[in-house]
PLY file of the C-alpha trace (Angstrom):
ply
format ascii 1.0
element vertex 63
property float x
property float y
property float z
element edge 62
property int vertex1
property int vertex2
end_header
-13.32 -58.51 39.50
-12.74 -56.07 36.30
-9.70 -54.70 37.84
-8.42 -58.07 38.88
-7.97 -59.11 34.99
-6.17 -55.61 34.26
-4.31 -56.01 36.57
-3.39 -59.58 35.56
-2.85 -58.61 31.88
-0.36 -56.02 32.64
1.70 -58.18 34.55
1.54 -60.64 31.81
2.94 -56.97 29.41
5.19 -56.34 32.14
6.90 -59.94 32.23
6.63 -60.10 28.15
8.51 -56.75 28.10
11.12 -57.68 30.67
11.87 -60.96 28.77
11.92 -59.37 25.22
13.56 -56.08 25.91
16.21 -55.67 23.40
14.22 -56.85 20.53
11.19 -54.17 21.01
13.87 -51.63 21.70
15.61 -52.51 18.39
11.93 -52.91 16.54
11.50 -49.28 17.57
15.03 -47.97 16.74
14.44 -49.27 12.99
10.67 -48.07 13.05
12.15 -44.66 13.80
14.78 -44.39 11.15
12.33 -45.84 8.69
9.91 -43.19 9.05
12.39 -40.40 9.51
14.00 -41.88 6.03
10.59 -41.24 4.56
10.40 -38.07 5.77
13.31 -36.61 4.79
12.47 -38.43 1.02
9.52 -36.68 1.20
10.25 -33.21 2.26
13.46 -33.67 -0.66
11.32 -34.38 -3.15
8.65 -31.84 -2.69
11.37 -29.14 -3.39
12.59 -30.40 -6.54
8.63 -30.46 -7.87
9.00 -29.54 -11.36
6.54 -28.48 -14.50
6.84 -31.93 -16.09
7.95 -32.14 -19.58
5.55 -32.56 -22.34
6.55 -34.45 -25.38
5.31 -33.32 -28.76
4.88 -35.93 -31.53
5.83 -34.52 -34.48
3.99 -35.20 -38.26
6.56 -37.92 -39.89
8.72 -36.12 -43.07
7.79 -37.41 -46.48
11.04 -37.23 -48.69
0 1
1 2
2 3
3 4
4 5
5 6
6 7
7 8
8 9
9 10
10 11
11 12
12 13
13 14
14 15
15 16
16 17
17 18
18 19
19 20
20 21
21 22
22 23
23 24
24 25
25 26
26 27
27 28
28 29
29 30
30 31
31 32
32 33
33 34
34 35
35 36
36 37
37 38
38 39
39 40
40 41
41 42
42 43
43 44
44 45
45 46
46 47
47 48
48 49
49 50
50 51
51 52
52 53
53 54
54 55
55 56
56 57
57 58
58 59
59 60
60 61
61 62
């Protein structure tokens, strides 16, 4: 009996995919582009990682 419910669920997924194919593919492309952009930004920032600048406070000069 469990195989019947699995088959029914798979047929529902197939129908949903067939009805919304363009939107699913477009969402997948957006996800891949966003992931790729994040990865490139992360790798670019690792290359330019330098020692932080330290600013010292000096004592005020008296006239």
